[in-house]
TORKOL-4160 file (C-alpha; in steps of 0.2 Angstrom, whole numbers, padded with zeros to 4 digits, m for minus):
100
<pt num="1" X="m0164" Y="0804" Z="m0573"/>
<pt num="2" X="m0176" Y="0789" Z="m0565"/>
<pt num="3" X="m0169" Y="0778" Z="m0578"/>
<pt num="4" X="m0152" Y="0781" Z="m0572"/>
<pt num="5" X="m0157" Y="0778" Z="m0554"/>
<pt num="6" X="m0167" Y="0763" Z="m0558"/>
<pt num="7" X="m0152" Y="0755" Z="m0566"/>
<pt num="8" X="m0140" Y="0759" Z="m0551"/>
<pt num="9" X="m0153" Y="0751" Z="m0539"/>
<pt num="10" X="m0153" Y="0736" Z="m0550"/>
<pt num="11" X="m0134" Y="0735" Z="m0553"/>
<pt num="12" X="m0130" Y="0725" Z="m0537"/>
<pt num="13" X="m0143" Y="0710" Z="m0542"/>
<pt num="14" X="m0134" Y="0710" Z="m0560"/>
<pt num="15" X="m0117" Y="0708" Z="m0554"/>
<pt num="16" X="m0122" Y="0692" Z="m0542"/>
<pt num="17" X="m0113" Y="0676" Z="m0547"/>
<pt num="18" X="m0129" Y="0664" Z="m0547"/>
<pt num="19" X="m0145" Y="0665" Z="m0554"/>
<pt num="20" X="m0150" Y="0648" Z="m0551"/>
<pt num="21" X="m0168" Y="0645" Z="m0541"/>
<pt num="22" X="m0165" Y="0628" Z="m0539"/>
<pt num="23" X="m0153" Y="0630" Z="m0523"/>
<pt num="24" X="m0135" Y="0638" Z="m0525"/>
<pt num="25" X="m0122" Y="0624" Z="m0526"/>
<pt num="26" X="m0106" Y="0632" Z="m0518"/>
<pt num="27" X="m0098" Y="0616" Z="m0516"/>
<pt num="28" X="m0094" Y="0607" Z="m0499"/>
<pt num="29" X="m0090" Y="0626" Z="m0490"/>
<pt num="30" X="m0083" Y="0614" Z="m0476"/>
<pt num="31" X="m0069" Y="0611" Z="m0486"/>
<pt num="32" X="m0064" Y="0629" Z="m0490"/>
<pt num="33" X="m0048" Y="0636" Z="m0481"/>
<pt num="34" X="m0059" Y="0643" Z="m0466"/>
<pt num="35" X="m0073" Y="0630" Z="m0466"/>
<pt num="36" X="m0088" Y="0639" Z="m0464"/>
<pt num="37" X="m0081" Y="0656" Z="m0462"/>
<pt num="38" X="m0079" Y="0665" Z="m0478"/>
<pt num="39" X="m0062" Y="0672" Z="m0483"/>
<pt num="40" X="m0060" Y="0685" Z="m0497"/>
<pt num="41" X="m0051" Y="0670" Z="m0509"/>
<pt num="42" X="m0067" Y="0660" Z="m0506"/>
<pt num="43" X="m0079" Y="0674" Z="m0509"/>
<pt num="44" X="m0071" Y="0688" Z="m0520"/>
<pt num="45" X="m0086" Y="0694" Z="m0528"/>
<pt num="46" X="m0096" Y="0698" Z="m0512"/>
<pt num="47" X="m0080" Y="0701" Z="m0501"/>
<pt num="48" X="m0084" Y="0716" Z="m0490"/>
<pt num="49" X="m0102" Y="0718" Z="m0493"/>
<pt num="50" X="m0116" Y="0717" Z="m0483"/>
<pt num="51" X="m0130" Y="0715" Z="m0493"/>
<pt num="52" X="m0129" Y="0697" Z="m0494"/>
<pt num="53" X="m0148" Y="0692" Z="m0496"/>
<pt num="54" X="m0146" Y="0701" Z="m0514"/>
<pt num="55" X="m0135" Y="0686" Z="m0522"/>
<pt num="56" X="m0141" Y="0674" Z="m0508"/>
<pt num="57" X="m0160" Y="0675" Z="m0506"/>
<pt num="58" X="m0165" Y="0665" Z="m0493"/>
<pt num="59" X="m0177" Y="0656" Z="m0506"/>
<pt num="60" X="m0163" Y="0648" Z="m0513"/>
<pt num="61" X="m0149" Y="0645" Z="m0498"/>
<pt num="62" X="m0147" Y="0631" Z="m0487"/>
<pt num="63" X="m0159" Y="0620" Z="m0497"/>
<pt num="64" X="m0147" Y="0604" Z="m0498"/>
<pt num="65" X="m0132" Y="0597" Z="m0485"/>
<pt num="66" X="m0118" Y="0598" Z="m0496"/>
<pt num="67" X="m0108" Y="0590" Z="m0483"/>
<pt num="68" X="m0112" Y="0573" Z="m0488"/>
<pt num="69" X="m0115" Y="0568" Z="m0472"/>
<pt num="70" X="m0132" Y="0571" Z="m0470"/>
<pt num="71" X="m0129" Y="0580" Z="m0453"/>
<pt num="72" X="m0136" Y="0599" Z="m0456"/>
<pt num="73" X="m0153" Y="0602" Z="m0449"/>
<pt num="74" X="m0158" Y="0611" Z="m0465"/>
<pt num="75" X="m0176" Y="0617" Z="m0459"/>
<pt num="76" X="m0171" Y="0622" Z="m0444"/>
<pt num="77" X="m0157" Y="0632" Z="m0451"/>
<pt num="78" X="m0169" Y="0639" Z="m0464"/>
<pt num="79" X="m0181" Y="0645" Z="m0451"/>
<pt num="80" X="m0169" Y="0653" Z="m0440"/>
<pt num="81" X="m0163" Y="0663" Z="m0455"/>
<pt num="82" X="m0180" Y="0668" Z="m0459"/>
<pt num="83" X="m0183" Y="0673" Z="m0443"/>
<pt num="84" X="m0166" Y="0683" Z="m0440"/>
<pt num="85" X="m0163" Y="0689" Z="m0456"/>
<pt num="86" X="m0147" Y="0693" Z="m0464"/>
<pt num="87" X="m0139" Y="0699" Z="m0447"/>
<pt num="88" X="m0138" Y="0677" Z="m0444"/>
<pt num="89" X="m0126" Y="0675" Z="m0458"/>
<pt num="90" X="m0113" Y="0681" Z="m0448"/>
<pt num="91" X="m0114" Y="0667" Z="m0435"/>
<pt num="92" X="m0110" Y="0653" Z="m0447"/>
<pt num="93" X="m0100" Y="0662" Z="m0461"/>
<pt num="94" X="m0091" Y="0675" Z="m0452"/>
<pt num="95" X="m0092" Y="0694" Z="m0454"/>
<pt num="96" X="m0087" Y="0693" Z="m0474"/>
<pt num="97" X="m0074" Y="0706" Z="m0471"/>
<pt num="98" X="m0086" Y="0720" Z="m0466"/>
<pt num="99" X="m0080" Y="0721" Z="m0447"/>
<pt num="100" X="m0061" Y="0723" Z="m0453"/>
C-alpha cells in the first residue's frame, strides 16, 4: 500500500513536459495567442492545474529573456517569485483555467 501511495504522490512529477535544469525554453511566450497569459491551446498539459511549481520549479524558470529584446528584469522577477511563491504566477500568466 505504501508503494502505491508513493507512486501516486510522484506521478505528477513524471507527467511534466520538461526535465531540463538549464532553464525551460518555451520560446517567446509574448508571441503566443494571448501573450503572457496562458491558454489551453498554449499549455494543454498543465491547463487547469494549480500546482505550477511541480513542472516549473523556481530554479529553472525566468532564467533567460526569450523576448530577444533584453528588457525583462529577470533578477527582480526571480526575487519576486521566490518571495510570493506560486500565487505570483497569475499576475503575469493568468489563472491557467483554474478560475473558470
